[in-house]
C-alpha positions in Angstrom: 161.9 155.7 52.2 159.7 156.6 55.1 159.6 153.7 57.7 156.3 154.0 59.6 156.8 153.0 63.1 153.8 151.2 64.6 152.9 152.2 68.0 151.9 149.4 70.1 148.8 150.0 72.6 149.4 149.3 76.0 148.7 145.8 77.1 146.8 144.9 80.1 149.0 145.9 83.3 148.6 142.6 84.7 149.6 139.1 83.5 147.4 135.8 83.8 149.8 134.9 86.5 149.4 137.9 88.5 145.8 138.0 88.3 145.8 134.2 89.6 148.2 135.3 92.6 146.0 138.1 93.6 143.1 135.4 93.6 144.9 133.2 95.4 145.8 135.9 98.1 142.1 137.2 98.3 140.7 133.3 98.6 143.6 132.6 101.4 142.2 135.6 103.3 138.7 134.6 102.9 139.5 131.2 103.8 141.3 132.2 106.9 138.1 134.3 108.1 135.8 131.7 107.3 137.7 128.9 108.9 138.7 131.1 112.0 135.0 132.3 112.5 133.5 128.9 111.5 131.0 130.6 109.0 131.0 131.0 105.3 130.5 134.2 103.4 127.7 133.9 101.0 128.9 137.0 99.0 132.1 135.3 98.4 130.8 132.0 97.5 128.2 133.6 95.2 131.3 135.5 93.4 133.0 132.4 92.9 130.2 130.3 91.7 128.9 132.8 89.3 132.3 133.4 87.9 132.9 129.9 87.6 129.7 129.2 86.1 129.9 132.2 83.3 133.2 130.8 82.5 131.9 127.4 82.3 129.5 128.5 79.5 132.2 129.7 77.2 134.3 126.5 78.0 131.3 124.4 77.4 130.4 126.2 74.0 133.8 125.9 72.9 133.4 122.1 72.9 131.2 122.3 69.7 133.8 124.3 67.8 135.7 123.0 64.8 138.7 125.0 65.9 141.6 122.5 66.6 142.7 124.6 69.5 139.6 124.7 71.4 138.7 120.9 71.6 137.7 119.2 74.9 140.0 119.7 77.6 140.2 119.4 81.4 139.8 122.8 82.1 136.0 122.2 81.8 136.2 120.4 85.1 137.4 123.2 86.8 135.1 125.8 85.1 131.8 124.5 84.2 128.1 125.5 84.0 127.4 123.4 86.8 127.7 126.1 89.5 124.7 128.1 88.2 122.6 125.0 88.7 123.6 124.6 92.3 123.8 128.5 93.2 120.4 128.9 94.7 120.5 125.7 96.8 124.0 126.3 97.9 123.5 129.9 98.9 120.0 130.1 100.1 119.5 126.5 101.6 123.0 125.8 102.7 123.4 122.7 100.9 127.0 121.2 100.9 126.6 118.7 98.1 128.0 121.1 95.6 131.2 121.6 97.5 131.8 117.8 97.2 130.9 117.8 93.5 133.0 120.6 92.6 135.8 119.2 94.9 135.7 115.8 93.0 135.6 117.5 89.5 138.7 119.7 90.5 140.5 116.8 91.7 139.9 115.0 88.4 140.8 118.1 86.3 144.2 118.3 88.5 144.6 114.4 87.7 143.9 115.3 83.9 146.9 118.0 83.8 149.2 115.0 84.1 148.1 114.3 80.5 147.4 117.5 79.1 149.2 121.0 79.6 147.2 123.3 81.7 148.5 126.7 82.2 149.8 127.6 85.4 147.4 130.5 86.6 144.5 128.1 85.9 146.1 125.5 88.2 146.8 128.1 90.8 143.2 129.1 90.7 141.9 125.6 90.8 143.9 124.7 93.7 142.8 127.6 95.7 139.0 126.7 94.7 139.7 123.1 96.0 140.7 124.5 99.1 137.8 126.6 99.3 135.9 123.4 98.7 137.7 121.7 101.8 137.2 124.5 103.9 133.5 124.6 103.2 133.1 121.2 104.0 135.3 121.3 107.2 133.2 124.2 108.5 129.9 122.4 107.8 131.3 119.5 109.4 132.2 121.2 112.4 128.9 123.5 112.6 126.9 120.2 112.2 129.0 118.5 114.9 128.3 121.5 117.2 124.6 121.6 116.4 124.2 117.9 117.1 126.0 117.8 120.6 123.9 120.7 121.8 120.8 119.0 120.8 121.8 116.3 123.4 
């Protein structure tokens, strides 16, 4: 009898945790640059909002699936289609309401992780997205304070 050996195709070289840690490192560098210079980088915001919004479409569509493994879950609070609706006003018009909304949704999602098991890589990404929201709001507050004090 000839035993056939099954050749396994090489898997993706990075694990989800590795990807999350790489994102965390890049996000930390971007937040430090933003905070030190008191300016936001629209390309980074665009990348975060676009990626999150597209992932959100996938998670939103999964709500309507009949498969028991993809039922409604708290990950939808981290990644949802809302960034796509706020993209233009946030990037072009410098509106900050989105960062407040997203921060609140992420906090609710992190609270939801007490009731539902959410994978560690997603929690890492969500935590750094929350930090990004906080940095955005702090920079906006500092810039608004500087502008209003210079008008006096």
